[in-house]
Phi, psi and omega in degrees: 000325184295317179285325179297322175295333168295321184276325188241152179299118191300328182293323181288321179298313178299318179294319186295316181301314178298317189290345172255018172056040174252086187302313185299321182294318182300320178295321184294311176301309183300323178288325183275345173267187185263030182283148177285126176306329176291342174275329183256317188310308182289329173294308182299318177301312180302318179297319182295332186270346182287158166292163181309306190288321181295317185299316180294320174300314181294324184292308186296321173298315180305320179278002179057058182229073176302329185292319179286332178292331187297313181296335172284330177293316174303321183288326185269341185283340181064250178253024180262071183295334180293330185282327183289311182296322176298326180295318185295318181290320180299320186257000178058050187251051186290320180295318181288321179295000000 
């Protein structure tokens, strides 16, 4: 990881670790890089206590990938249909919704 951080932008590596939903790897990358702990610690702690579907939804939203976030929102929303509909409207995901 030390050499990989030397070759690749640490922010990109951190985002890739998040994209595969591997929180320990994301934390390890953030700690070994020059990232400010105030930037990543609260977010990773919030993700750690969430359920799987809500965690996946939050990660996809953080990475600005609403199309990939929608299925996770549907799984996490239970019976909160208005929240799902608002998300579809906000991100204009009508065909996918």
